[in-house]
All heavy atoms as TSV, in Angstrom:
chain	resi	resn	atom	element	x	y	z
A	1	MET	N	N	106.767	83.842	126.547
A	1	MET	CA	C	107.682	84.356	125.585
A	1	MET	C	C	108.265	85.707	125.964
A	1	MET	O	O	108.816	86.353	125.155
A	1	MET	CB	C	107.012	84.468	124.198
A	1	MET	CG	C	106.227	83.294	123.740
A	1	MET	SD	S	107.196	82.255	122.703
A	1	MET	CE	C	106.347	80.739	122.832
A	2	GLY	N	N	108.058	86.145	127.192
A	2	GLY	CA	C	108.481	87.478	127.532
A	2	GLY	C	C	109.984	87.639	127.586
A	2	GLY	O	O	110.472	88.725	127.381
A	3	ASP	N	N	110.772	86.577	127.829
A	3	ASP	CA	C	112.197	86.703	127.857
A	3	ASP	C	C	112.880	86.667	126.471
A	3	ASP	O	O	114.016	86.982	126.333
A	3	ASP	CB	C	112.825	85.542	128.687
A	3	ASP	CG	C	112.372	85.615	130.157
A	3	ASP	OD1	O	111.598	86.514	130.457
A	3	ASP	OD2	O	112.817	84.781	130.946
A	4	ARG	N	N	112.125	86.235	125.494
A	4	ARG	CA	C	112.684	86.111	124.150
A	4	ARG	C	C	113.084	87.449	123.571
A	4	ARG	O	O	112.348	88.420	123.703
A	4	ARG	CB	C	111.623	85.417	123.285
A	4	ARG	CG	C	112.102	85.206	121.884
A	4	ARG	CD	C	111.189	84.305	121.127
A	4	ARG	NE	N	111.549	82.983	121.482
A	4	ARG	CZ	C	110.887	81.918	121.191
A	4	ARG	NH1	N	109.754	82.016	120.532
A	4	ARG	NH2	N	111.292	80.737	121.534
A	5	THR	N	N	114.233	87.486	122.928
A	5	THR	CA	C	114.652	88.716	122.248
A	5	THR	C	C	113.803	88.895	121.012
A	5	THR	O	O	113.278	87.961	120.445
A	5	THR	CB	C	116.171	88.652	121.879
A	5	THR	OG1	O	116.333	87.533	121.024
A	5	THR	CG2	C	117.011	88.581	123.133
A	6	PRO	N	N	113.659	90.145	120.590
A	6	PRO	CA	C	112.838	90.384	119.367
A	6	PRO	C	C	113.410	89.593	118.166
A	6	PRO	O	O	114.616	89.350	118.065
A	6	PRO	CB	C	112.981	91.900	119.160
A	6	PRO	CG	C	113.313	92.434	120.475
A	6	PRO	CD	C	114.123	91.374	121.196
A	7	GLY	N	N	112.488	89.221	117.313
A	7	GLY	CA	C	112.900	88.434	116.134
A	7	GLY	C	C	113.060	89.308	114.937
A	7	GLY	O	O	113.266	90.517	115.021
A	8	GLN	N	N	112.957	88.667	113.772
A	8	GLN	CA	C	113.150	89.355	112.498
A	8	GLN	C	C	111.891	89.104	111.636
A	8	GLN	O	O	111.249	88.082	111.743
A	8	GLN	CB	C	114.353	88.808	111.738
A	8	GLN	CG	C	115.666	89.104	112.418
A	8	GLN	CD	C	116.856	88.574	111.656
A	8	GLN	OE1	O	116.786	87.478	111.078
A	8	GLN	NE2	N	117.926	89.326	111.659
A	9	MET	N	N	111.647	90.124	110.783
A	9	MET	CA	C	110.484	90.052	109.846
A	9	MET	C	C	110.973	90.337	108.421
A	9	MET	O	O	111.894	91.134	108.240
A	9	MET	CB	C	109.419	91.106	110.252
A	9	MET	CG	C	109.026	91.097	111.641
A	9	MET	SD	S	107.803	92.399	112.009
A	9	MET	CE	C	108.841	93.858	111.995
A	10	THR	N	N	110.295	89.798	107.429
A	10	THR	CA	C	110.562	90.125	106.033
A	10	THR	C	C	109.290	89.895	105.205
A	10	THR	O	O	108.437	89.141	105.628
A	10	THR	CB	C	111.742	89.264	105.461
A	10	THR	OG1	O	112.108	89.846	104.208
A	10	THR	CG2	C	111.396	87.815	105.330
A	11	TRP	N	N	109.250	90.590	104.097
A	11	TRP	CA	C	108.090	90.427	103.189
A	11	TRP	C	C	108.470	89.517	102.040
A	11	TRP	O	O	107.609	88.975	101.375
A	11	TRP	CB	C	107.629	91.770	102.668
A	11	TRP	CG	C	107.060	92.648	103.683
A	11	TRP	CD1	C	107.697	93.695	104.306
A	11	TRP	CD2	C	105.789	92.525	104.320
A	11	TRP	NE1	N	106.840	94.241	105.266
A	11	TRP	CE2	C	105.698	93.569	105.303
A	11	TRP	CE3	C	104.712	91.636	104.132
A	11	TRP	CZ2	C	104.547	93.688	106.067
A	11	TRP	CZ3	C	103.583	91.817	104.926
A	11	TRP	CH2	C	103.476	92.832	105.873
A	12	LYS	N	N	109.755	89.394	101.748
A	12	LYS	CA	C	110.199	88.622	100.581
A	12	LYS	C	C	111.362	87.714	100.952
A	12	LYS	O	O	112.531	87.943	100.552
A	12	LYS	CB	C	110.602	89.568	99.452
A	12	LYS	CG	C	109.491	90.456	98.977
A	12	LYS	CD	C	109.913	91.341	97.866
A	12	LYS	CE	C	108.756	92.189	97.441
A	12	LYS	NZ	N	109.062	93.056	96.290
A	13	PRO	N	N	111.080	86.607	101.606
A	13	PRO	CA	C	112.146	85.674	101.983
A	13	PRO	C	C	112.644	84.947	100.723
A	13	PRO	O	O	111.919	84.715	99.789
A	13	PRO	CB	C	111.504	84.695	102.917
A	13	PRO	CG	C	110.079	84.761	102.635
A	13	PRO	CD	C	109.830	86.184	102.141
A	14	ASP	N	N	113.959	84.641	100.725
A	14	ASP	CA	C	114.515	83.920	99.620
A	14	ASP	C	C	113.810	82.574	99.362
A	14	ASP	O	O	113.553	81.826	100.284
A	14	ASP	CB	C	116.006	83.584	99.867
A	14	ASP	CG	C	116.833	84.865	99.935
A	14	ASP	OD1	O	116.436	85.884	99.328
A	14	ASP	OD2	O	117.912	84.832	100.556
A	15	GLY	N	N	113.426	82.357	98.117
A	15	GLY	CA	C	112.808	81.122	97.726
A	15	GLY	C	C	111.342	80.927	98.164
A	15	GLY	O	O	110.762	79.887	97.897
A	16	ALA	N	N	110.711	81.956	98.744
A	16	ALA	CA	C	109.333	81.779	99.195
A	16	ALA	C	C	108.385	81.888	98.017
A	16	ALA	O	O	108.560	82.738	97.107
A	16	ALA	CB	C	109.006	82.839	100.214
A	17	THR	N	N	107.356	81.049	97.988
A	17	THR	CA	C	106.363	81.134	96.963
A	17	THR	C	C	105.213	82.098	97.343
A	17	THR	O	O	104.413	82.418	96.543
A	17	THR	CB	C	105.739	79.731	96.693
A	17	THR	OG1	O	105.220	79.200	97.915
A	17	THR	CG2	C	106.850	78.829	96.113
A	18	ASP	N	N	105.202	82.456	98.599
A	18	ASP	CA	C	104.134	83.349	99.114
A	18	ASP	C	C	104.694	84.738	99.486
A	18	ASP	O	O	104.372	85.291	100.499
A	18	ASP	CB	C	103.395	82.699	100.257
A	18	ASP	CG	C	104.324	82.201	101.341
A	18	ASP	OD1	O	105.557	82.342	101.236
A	18	ASP	OD2	O	103.807	81.602	102.318
A	19	ALA	N	N	105.610	85.236	98.623
A	19	ALA	CA	C	106.154	86.556	98.848
A	19	ALA	C	C	105.033	87.584	98.872
A	19	ALA	O	O	103.984	87.415	98.214
A	19	ALA	CB	C	107.144	86.914	97.763
A	20	GLY	N	N	105.133	88.611	99.693
A	20	GLY	CA	C	104.064	89.586	99.827
A	20	GLY	C	C	103.305	89.328	101.097
A	20	GLY	O	O	102.513	90.129	101.507
A	21	MET	N	N	103.582	88.203	101.740
A	21	MET	CA	C	103.005	87.873	103.038
A	21	MET	C	C	104.113	88.014	104.060
A	21	MET	O	O	105.249	87.659	103.770
A	21	MET	CB	C	102.500	86.431	103.060
A	21	MET	CG	C	102.004	85.983	104.432
A	21	MET	SD	S	101.608	84.226	104.492
A	21	MET	CE	C	100.054	84.177	103.680
A	22	LEU	N	N	103.818	88.499	105.236
A	22	LEU	CA	C	104.796	88.658	106.277
A	22	LEU	C	C	105.366	87.316	106.700
A	22	LEU	O	O	104.612	86.353	106.863
A	22	LEU	CB	C	104.180	89.379	107.469
A	22	LEU	CG	C	105.142	89.676	108.628
A	22	LEU	CD1	C	106.188	90.734	108.223
A	22	LEU	CD2	C	104.307	90.171	109.824
A	23	HIS	N	N	106.694	87.212	106.813
A	23	HIS	CA	C	107.346	86.052	107.348
A	23	HIS	C	C	108.201	86.399	108.538
A	23	HIS	O	O	108.721	87.561	108.635
A	23	HIS	CB	C	108.311	85.444	106.192
A	23	HIS	CG	C	107.571	84.812	105.144
A	23	HIS	ND1	N	106.816	85.453	104.220
A	23	HIS	CD2	C	107.501	83.472	104.817
A	23	HIS	CE1	C	106.305	84.562	103.404
A	23	HIS	NE2	N	106.690	83.354	103.720
A	24	LEU	N	N	108.296	85.466	109.482
A	24	LEU	CA	C	109.002	85.726	110.750
A	24	LEU	C	C	109.984	84.659	111.062
A	24	LEU	O	O	109.948	83.527	110.543
A	24	LEU	CB	C	107.975	85.735	111.872
A	24	LEU	CG	C	106.729	86.661	111.801
A	24	LEU	CD1	C	105.821	86.400	112.943
A	24	LEU	CD2	C	107.180	88.094	111.704
A	25	ARG	N	N	110.935	85.000	111.892
A	25	ARG	CA	C	111.830	84.024	112.518
A	25	ARG	C	C	112.363	84.685	113.804
A	25	ARG	O	O	112.460	85.880	113.931
A	25	ARG	CB	C	112.964	83.610	111.612
A	25	ARG	CG	C	113.915	84.732	111.224
A	25	ARG	CD	C	114.945	84.257	110.184
A	25	ARG	NE	N	115.836	85.298	109.781
A	25	ARG	CZ	C	116.702	85.171	108.791
A	25	ARG	NH1	N	116.756	84.067	108.123
A	25	ARG	NH2	N	117.488	86.159	108.497
A	26	HIS	N	N	112.701	83.813	114.772
A	26	HIS	CA	C	113.201	84.299	116.007
A	26	HIS	C	C	114.719	84.546	115.993
A	26	HIS	O	O	115.243	85.396	116.758
A	26	HIS	CB	C	112.875	83.326	117.147
A	26	HIS	CG	C	111.468	83.219	117.449
A	26	HIS	ND1	N	110.714	82.078	117.282
A	26	HIS	CD2	C	110.558	84.186	117.915
A	26	HIS	CE1	C	109.444	82.342	117.653
A	26	HIS	NE2	N	109.355	83.566	118.034
A	27	ASP	N	N	115.407	83.831	115.107
A	27	ASP	CA	C	116.862	83.907	115.063
A	27	ASP	C	C	117.319	83.811	113.607
A	27	ASP	O	O	116.677	83.086	112.815
A	27	ASP	CB	C	117.411	82.740	115.876
A	27	ASP	CG	C	118.907	82.786	116.012
A	27	ASP	OD1	O	119.412	83.476	116.901
A	27	ASP	OD2	O	119.601	82.162	115.141
A	28	PRO	N	N	118.385	84.526	113.205
A	28	PRO	CA	C	118.885	84.464	111.841
A	28	PRO	C	C	119.270	83.020	111.397
A	28	PRO	O	O	119.284	82.783	110.168
A	28	PRO	CB	C	120.116	85.334	111.849
A	28	PRO	CG	C	119.918	86.287	112.973
A	28	PRO	CD	C	119.144	85.507	114.004
A	29	SER	N	N	119.511	82.099	112.286
A	29	SER	CA	C	119.821	80.731	111.877
A	29	SER	C	C	118.557	79.930	111.518
A	29	SER	O	O	118.696	78.830	110.938
A	29	SER	CB	C	120.547	80.041	113.012
A	29	SER	OG	O	119.688	79.899	114.142
A	30	GLU	N	N	117.381	80.457	111.801
A	30	GLU	CA	C	116.154	79.767	111.444
A	30	GLU	C	C	115.649	80.054	110.034
A	30	GLU	O	O	115.967	81.088	109.489
A	30	GLU	CB	C	115.041	80.164	112.466
A	30	GLU	CG	C	115.286	79.774	113.875
A	30	GLU	CD	C	114.186	80.305	114.799
A	30	GLU	OE1	O	113.310	81.045	114.341
A	30	GLU	OE2	O	114.269	79.934	115.976
A	31	LYS	N	N	114.813	79.155	109.507
A	31	LYS	CA	C	114.146	79.354	108.242
A	31	LYS	C	C	113.044	80.381	108.459
A	31	LYS	O	O	112.403	80.435	109.481
A	31	LYS	CB	C	113.559	78.026	107.816
A	31	LYS	CG	C	114.052	77.531	106.489
A	31	LYS	CD	C	113.368	76.193	106.237
A	31	LYS	CE	C	112.034	76.385	105.573
A	31	LYS	NZ	N	111.405	75.167	105.074
A	32	TRP	N	N	112.764	81.166	107.403
A	32	TRP	CA	C	111.618	82.064	107.408
A	32	TRP	C	C	110.317	81.251	107.382
A	32	TRP	O	O	110.240	80.240	106.610
A	32	TRP	CB	C	111.656	82.993	106.225
A	32	TRP	CG	C	112.729	84.086	106.316
A	32	TRP	CD1	C	113.874	84.061	105.557
A	32	TRP	CD2	C	112.788	85.180	107.117
A	32	TRP	NE1	N	114.637	85.139	105.903
A	32	TRP	CE2	C	113.937	85.854	106.839
A	32	TRP	CE3	C	111.927	85.742	108.091
A	32	TRP	CZ2	C	114.332	87.044	107.480
A	32	TRP	CZ3	C	112.294	86.903	108.704
A	32	TRP	CH2	C	113.470	87.571	108.449
A	33	ARG	N	N	109.310	81.662	108.147
A	33	ARG	CA	C	108.019	80.983	108.134
A	33	ARG	C	C	106.892	82.003	108.100
A	33	ARG	O	O	107.065	83.132	108.590
A	33	ARG	CB	C	107.830	80.137	109.433
A	33	ARG	CG	C	108.823	79.001	109.489
A	33	ARG	CD	C	108.818	78.196	110.731
A	33	ARG	NE	N	107.700	78.312	111.599
A	33	ARG	CZ	C	107.735	78.301	112.972
A	33	ARG	NH1	N	108.910	78.216	113.583
A	33	ARG	NH2	N	106.644	78.391	113.696
A	34	PRO	N	N	105.791	81.693	107.425
A	34	PRO	CA	C	104.716	82.671	107.332
A	34	PRO	C	C	104.234	83.100	108.690
A	34	PRO	O	O	104.214	82.300	109.642
A	34	PRO	CB	C	103.602	81.902	106.571
A	34	PRO	CG	C	104.296	80.805	105.866
A	34	PRO	CD	C	105.521	80.501	106.680
A	35	TYR	N	N	103.840	84.339	108.852
A	35	TYR	CA	C	103.414	84.813	110.129
A	35	TYR	C	C	102.243	84.066	110.735
A	35	TYR	O	O	102.064	84.023	111.934
A	35	TYR	CB	C	103.080	86.350	110.047
A	35	TYR	CG	C	101.734	86.643	109.413
A	35	TYR	CD1	C	100.691	87.052	110.233
A	35	TYR	CD2	C	101.518	86.523	108.088
A	35	TYR	CE1	C	99.434	87.286	109.662
A	35	TYR	CE2	C	100.311	86.793	107.526
A	35	TYR	CZ	C	99.257	87.194	108.314
A	35	TYR	OH	O	98.013	87.480	107.781
A	36	THR	N	N	101.473	83.415	109.854
A	36	THR	CA	C	100.310	82.634	110.323
A	36	THR	C	C	100.701	81.391	111.126
A	36	THR	O	O	99.921	80.849	111.817
A	36	THR	CB	C	99.476	82.197	109.130
A	36	THR	OG1	O	100.279	81.522	108.174
A	36	THR	CG2	C	98.792	83.368	108.462
A	37	GLU	N	N	101.998	81.036	111.078
A	37	GLU	CA	C	102.508	79.919	111.865
A	37	GLU	C	C	102.916	80.339	113.288
A	37	GLU	O	O	103.436	79.545	114.029
A	37	GLU	CB	C	103.672	79.256	111.168
A	37	GLU	CG	C	103.274	78.539	109.880
A	37	GLU	CD	C	104.419	77.758	109.241
A	37	GLU	OE1	O	105.442	77.485	109.909
A	37	GLU	OE2	O	104.345	77.517	108.012
A	38	PHE	N	N	102.697	81.620	113.589
A	38	PHE	CA	C	103.060	82.171	114.906
A	38	PHE	C	C	101.812	82.741	115.546
A	38	PHE	O	O	101.686	83.974	115.656
A	38	PHE	CB	C	104.130	83.260	114.742
A	38	PHE	CG	C	105.425	82.799	114.254
A	38	PHE	CD1	C	105.692	82.698	112.880
A	38	PHE	CD2	C	106.476	82.426	115.128
A	38	PHE	CE1	C	106.909	82.235	112.397
A	38	PHE	CE2	C	107.691	82.002	114.663
A	38	PHE	CZ	C	107.935	81.897	113.299
A	39	PRO	N	N	100.875	81.897	115.994
A	39	PRO	CA	C	99.622	82.464	116.521
A	39	PRO	C	C	99.800	83.337	117.724
A	39	PRO	O	O	98.978	84.211	118.044
A	39	PRO	CB	C	98.830	81.189	116.915
A	39	PRO	CG	C	99.835	80.067	116.996
A	39	PRO	CD	C	100.962	80.458	116.048
A	40	GLU	N	N	100.944	83.203	118.452
A	40	GLU	CA	C	101.196	84.011	119.628
A	40	GLU	C	C	101.446	85.445	119.253
A	40	GLU	O	O	101.398	86.364	120.145
A	40	GLU	CB	C	102.354	83.457	120.474
A	40	GLU	CG	C	103.686	83.519	119.779
A	40	GLU	CD	C	104.068	82.297	118.928
A	40	GLU	OE1	O	103.173	81.629	118.403
A	40	GLU	OE2	O	105.270	82.037	118.810
A	41	TYR	N	N	101.763	85.735	118.032
A	41	TYR	CA	C	102.050	87.144	117.575
A	41	TYR	C	C	100.987	87.649	116.625
A	41	TYR	O	O	100.933	88.847	116.325
A	41	TYR	CB	C	103.368	87.206	116.816
A	41	TYR	CG	C	104.544	86.723	117.661
A	41	TYR	CD1	C	105.418	85.718	117.165
A	41	TYR	CD2	C	104.816	87.238	118.904
A	41	TYR	CE1	C	106.471	85.255	117.902
A	41	TYR	CE2	C	105.909	86.776	119.651
A	41	TYR	CZ	C	106.704	85.792	119.172
A	41	TYR	OH	O	107.742	85.303	119.893
A	42	LEU	N	N	100.147	86.767	116.093
A	42	LEU	CA	C	99.204	87.190	115.045
A	42	LEU	C	C	98.217	88.234	115.482
A	42	LEU	O	O	97.614	88.090	116.504
A	42	LEU	CB	C	98.454	85.919	114.551
A	42	LEU	CG	C	97.751	86.085	113.250
A	42	LEU	CD1	C	97.999	84.864	112.372
A	42	LEU	CD2	C	96.291	86.331	113.474
A	43	VAL	N	N	98.138	89.283	114.681
A	43	VAL	CA	C	97.140	90.322	114.869
A	43	VAL	C	C	96.316	90.348	113.587
A	43	VAL	O	O	96.878	90.523	112.498
A	43	VAL	CB	C	97.769	91.730	115.065
A	43	VAL	CG1	C	96.756	92.774	115.189
A	43	VAL	CG2	C	98.680	91.718	116.325
A	44	PRO	N	N	94.995	90.056	113.661
A	44	PRO	CA	C	94.210	90.014	112.470
A	44	PRO	C	C	94.206	91.323	111.690
A	44	PRO	O	O	94.129	92.393	112.268
A	44	PRO	CB	C	92.784	89.713	112.959
A	44	PRO	CG	C	92.972	89.221	114.377
A	44	PRO	CD	C	94.208	89.836	114.887
A	45	ASP	N	N	94.308	91.173	110.368
A	45	ASP	CA	C	94.177	92.408	109.499
A	45	ASP	C	C	92.732	92.791	109.454
A	45	ASP	O	O	91.858	91.935	109.494
A	45	ASP	CB	C	94.711	92.071	108.093
A	45	ASP	CG	C	96.177	91.889	108.041
A	45	ASP	OD1	O	96.934	92.612	108.754
A	45	ASP	OD2	O	96.657	90.995	107.272
A	46	PRO	N	N	92.462	94.095	109.362
A	46	PRO	CA	C	91.094	94.537	109.282
A	46	PRO	C	C	90.397	94.018	108.040
A	46	PRO	O	O	91.060	93.753	107.036
A	46	PRO	CB	C	91.177	96.056	109.242
A	46	PRO	CG	C	92.601	96.404	109.569
A	46	PRO	CD	C	93.396	95.188	109.363
A	47	PRO	N	N	89.076	93.918	108.030
A	47	PRO	CA	C	88.341	93.567	106.836
A	47	PRO	C	C	88.568	94.506	105.701
A	47	PRO	O	O	88.857	95.659	105.942
A	47	PRO	CB	C	86.882	93.546	107.257
A	47	PRO	CG	C	86.859	93.686	108.720
A	47	PRO	CD	C	88.177	94.206	109.185
A	48	LYS	N	N	88.525	94.010	104.515
A	48	LYS	CA	C	88.742	94.826	103.310
A	48	LYS	C	C	90.117	95.530	103.316
A	48	LYS	O	O	90.306	96.646	102.883
A	48	LYS	CB	C	87.634	95.845	103.122
A	48	LYS	CG	C	86.267	95.262	102.993
A	48	LYS	CD	C	85.246	96.303	102.729
A	48	LYS	CE	C	83.869	95.639	102.606
A	48	LYS	NZ	N	82.814	96.607	102.408
A	49	PHE	N	N	91.084	94.872	103.890
A	49	PHE	CA	C	92.436	95.371	104.041
A	49	PHE	C	C	93.170	95.326	102.718
A	49	PHE	O	O	93.144	94.306	102.015
A	49	PHE	CB	C	93.186	94.509	105.041
A	49	PHE	CG	C	94.380	95.158	105.681
A	49	PHE	CD1	C	94.245	96.305	106.430
A	49	PHE	CD2	C	95.642	94.632	105.539
A	49	PHE	CE1	C	95.297	96.933	107.019
A	49	PHE	CE2	C	96.731	95.205	106.112
A	49	PHE	CZ	C	96.555	96.394	106.890
A	50	GLU	N	N	93.761	96.413	102.303
A	50	GLU	CA	C	94.371	96.497	100.969
A	50	GLU	C	C	95.898	96.414	100.965
A	50	GLU	O	O	96.539	96.659	99.953
A	50	GLU	CB	C	93.897	97.775	100.286
A	50	GLU	CG	C	92.416	97.786	100.039
A	50	GLU	CD	C	91.982	98.990	99.259
A	50	GLU	OE1	O	92.787	99.646	98.588
A	50	GLU	OE2	O	90.743	99.257	99.316
A	51	PHE	N	N	96.493	96.111	102.140
A	51	PHE	CA	C	97.946	95.965	102.202
A	51	PHE	C	C	98.284	94.524	102.198
A	51	PHE	O	O	97.418	93.639	102.094
A	51	PHE	CB	C	98.505	96.613	103.459
A	51	PHE	CG	C	98.326	98.119	103.510
A	51	PHE	CD1	C	97.308	98.721	104.208
A	51	PHE	CD2	C	99.237	98.914	102.870
A	51	PHE	CE1	C	97.156	100.106	104.191
A	51	PHE	CE2	C	99.111	100.325	102.867
A	51	PHE	CZ	C	98.049	100.881	103.549
A	52	SER	N	N	99.546	94.206	102.290
A	52	SER	CA	C	99.971	92.779	102.258
A	52	SER	C	C	99.483	92.057	103.504
A	52	SER	O	O	99.303	92.669	104.595
A	52	SER	CB	C	101.557	92.731	102.227
A	52	SER	OG	O	102.023	93.289	101.051
A	53	ALA	N	N	99.283	90.754	103.341
A	53	ALA	CA	C	98.851	89.903	104.458
A	53	ALA	C	C	99.815	89.944	105.615
A	53	ALA	O	O	100.997	89.688	105.417
A	53	ALA	CB	C	98.619	88.517	103.991
A	54	GLY	N	N	99.361	90.281	106.776
A	54	GLY	CA	C	100.205	90.374	107.928
A	54	GLY	C	C	100.634	91.795	108.347
A	54	GLY	O	O	101.409	91.964	109.265
A	55	TYR	N	N	100.078	92.773	107.690
A	55	TYR	CA	C	100.507	94.124	107.922
A	55	TYR	C	C	100.205	94.573	109.388
A	55	TYR	O	O	100.993	95.200	110.028
A	55	TYR	CB	C	99.882	95.115	106.969
A	55	TYR	CG	C	100.470	96.533	106.997
A	55	TYR	CD1	C	101.772	96.750	106.565
A	55	TYR	CD2	C	99.783	97.578	107.527
A	55	TYR	CE1	C	102.369	98.019	106.623
A	55	TYR	CE2	C	100.343	98.862	107.620
A	55	TYR	CZ	C	101.610	99.031	107.154
A	55	TYR	OH	O	102.193	100.288	107.228
A	56	ALA	N	N	99.056	94.153	109.926
A	56	ALA	CA	C	98.688	94.504	111.315
A	56	ALA	C	C	99.700	93.809	112.293
A	56	ALA	O	O	100.155	94.458	113.290
A	56	ALA	CB	C	97.258	94.099	111.621
A	57	THR	N	N	100.086	92.619	111.989
A	57	THR	CA	C	101.069	91.908	112.817
A	57	THR	C	C	102.414	92.596	112.666
A	57	THR	O	O	103.100	92.780	113.683
A	57	THR	CB	C	101.165	90.444	112.335
A	57	THR	OG1	O	99.914	89.783	112.526
A	57	THR	CG2	C	102.204	89.694	113.157
A	58	PHE	N	N	102.798	93.002	111.479
A	58	PHE	CA	C	104.018	93.751	111.250
A	58	PHE	C	C	104.069	94.970	112.121
A	58	PHE	O	O	105.106	95.226	112.812
A	58	PHE	CB	C	104.124	94.069	109.769
A	58	PHE	CG	C	105.142	95.105	109.415
A	58	PHE	CD1	C	106.504	94.746	109.369
A	58	PHE	CD2	C	104.822	96.409	109.144
A	58	PHE	CE1	C	107.477	95.630	109.072
A	58	PHE	CE2	C	105.782	97.338	108.852
A	58	PHE	CZ	C	107.142	96.970	108.795
A	59	LEU	N	N	103.001	95.775	112.126
A	59	LEU	CA	C	103.022	97.009	112.956
A	59	LEU	C	C	103.159	96.671	114.424
A	59	LEU	O	O	103.897	97.393	115.155
A	59	LEU	CB	C	101.753	97.797	112.674
A	59	LEU	CG	C	101.615	98.384	111.288
A	59	LEU	CD1	C	100.263	99.096	111.133
A	59	LEU	CD2	C	102.753	99.355	111.004
A	60	ALA	N	N	102.458	95.648	114.874
A	60	ALA	CA	C	102.511	95.254	116.348
A	60	ALA	C	C	103.934	94.840	116.725
A	60	ALA	O	O	104.439	95.211	117.772
A	60	ALA	CB	C	101.506	94.186	116.586
A	61	LEU	N	N	104.571	94.037	115.802
A	61	LEU	CA	C	105.928	93.541	116.129
A	61	LEU	C	C	106.964	94.675	116.029
A	61	LEU	O	O	107.962	94.663	116.791
A	61	LEU	CB	C	106.256	92.379	115.238
A	61	LEU	CG	C	105.439	91.112	115.521
A	61	LEU	CD1	C	105.796	89.995	114.516
A	61	LEU	CD2	C	105.627	90.660	116.955
A	62	LEU	N	N	106.743	95.638	115.126
A	62	LEU	CA	C	107.672	96.785	115.086
A	62	LEU	C	C	107.704	97.500	116.449
A	62	LEU	O	O	108.758	97.872	116.886
A	62	LEU	CB	C	107.219	97.788	113.994
A	62	LEU	CG	C	107.851	97.698	112.628
A	62	LEU	CD1	C	107.299	98.778	111.755
A	62	LEU	CD2	C	109.345	97.741	112.685
A	63	LYS	N	N	106.540	97.636	117.010
A	63	LYS	CA	C	106.458	98.320	118.369
A	63	LYS	C	C	107.202	97.508	119.446
A	63	LYS	O	O	107.548	98.053	120.449
A	63	LYS	CB	C	104.986	98.506	118.755
A	63	LYS	CG	C	104.305	99.537	117.893
A	63	LYS	CD	C	102.833	99.688	118.292
A	63	LYS	CE	C	102.120	100.641	117.355
A	63	LYS	NZ	N	100.708	100.732	117.688
A	64	LYS	N	N	107.383	96.192	119.166
A	64	LYS	CA	C	108.087	95.326	120.145
A	64	LYS	C	C	109.536	95.184	119.742
A	64	LYS	O	O	110.199	94.233	120.199
A	64	LYS	CB	C	107.364	93.972	120.240
A	64	LYS	CG	C	105.978	94.106	120.793
A	64	LYS	CD	C	105.344	92.723	120.908
A	64	LYS	CE	C	103.933	92.888	121.533
A	64	LYS	NZ	N	103.288	91.600	121.720
A	65	GLN	N	N	110.014	96.071	118.865
A	65	GLN	CA	C	111.440	96.077	118.497
A	65	GLN	C	C	111.875	94.955	117.625
A	65	GLN	O	O	113.081	94.644	117.574
A	65	GLN	CB	C	112.317	96.183	119.756
A	65	GLN	CG	C	112.015	97.283	120.693
A	65	GLN	CD	C	112.041	98.672	120.024
A	65	GLN	OE1	O	113.008	98.994	119.461
A	65	GLN	NE2	N	111.020	99.477	120.211
A	66	TRP	N	N	110.942	94.313	116.903
A	66	TRP	CA	C	111.356	93.299	115.913
A	66	TRP	C	C	112.072	94.043	114.771
A	66	TRP	O	O	111.750	95.177	114.437
A	66	TRP	CB	C	110.144	92.544	115.432
A	66	TRP	CG	C	109.738	91.435	116.340
A	66	TRP	CD1	C	109.392	91.537	117.648
A	66	TRP	CD2	C	109.591	90.069	115.999
A	66	TRP	NE1	N	109.044	90.314	118.189
A	66	TRP	CE2	C	109.151	89.375	117.175
A	66	TRP	CE3	C	109.793	89.289	114.851
A	66	TRP	CZ2	C	108.904	88.004	117.195
A	66	TRP	CZ3	C	109.511	87.956	114.883
A	66	TRP	CH2	C	109.112	87.308	116.043
A	67	GLN	N	N	112.997	93.311	114.156
A	67	GLN	CA	C	113.833	93.897	113.097
A	67	GLN	C	C	113.237	93.549	111.730
A	67	GLN	O	O	112.937	92.440	111.450
A	67	GLN	CB	C	115.250	93.353	113.218
A	67	GLN	CG	C	116.186	93.799	112.143
A	67	GLN	CD	C	117.543	93.139	112.222
A	67	GLN	OE1	O	117.684	92.080	112.834
A	67	GLN	NE2	N	118.498	93.704	111.642
A	68	LEU	N	N	113.155	94.550	110.823
A	68	LEU	CA	C	112.753	94.333	109.442
A	68	LEU	C	C	114.017	94.004	108.644
A	68	LEU	O	O	114.993	94.780	108.680
A	68	LEU	CB	C	112.071	95.547	108.882
A	68	LEU	CG	C	111.659	95.473	107.386
A	68	LEU	CD1	C	110.662	94.295	107.212
A	68	LEU	CD2	C	111.047	96.773	106.966
A	69	VAL	N	N	114.007	92.867	107.961
A	69	VAL	CA	C	115.148	92.423	107.156
A	69	VAL	C	C	114.772	92.529	105.686
A	69	VAL	O	O	113.697	92.122	105.327
A	69	VAL	CB	C	115.551	91.003	107.514
A	69	VAL	CG1	C	116.705	90.476	106.684
A	69	VAL	CG2	C	115.952	90.931	108.984
């Protein structure tokens, strides 16, 4: 996946029932999917984590120039 351009991230995708969880997509034409469906990017949240699910993954992808939408 090294050649892939950075994707997009959101916490509240339109129509999602699991808002508050990080959602990802590689391209704006794709549907938003929970970050747990992207094992290649998943960074486990620390135990007793008090932020939204996927925050550790969010921070890691920000460093890789992913866009927050």
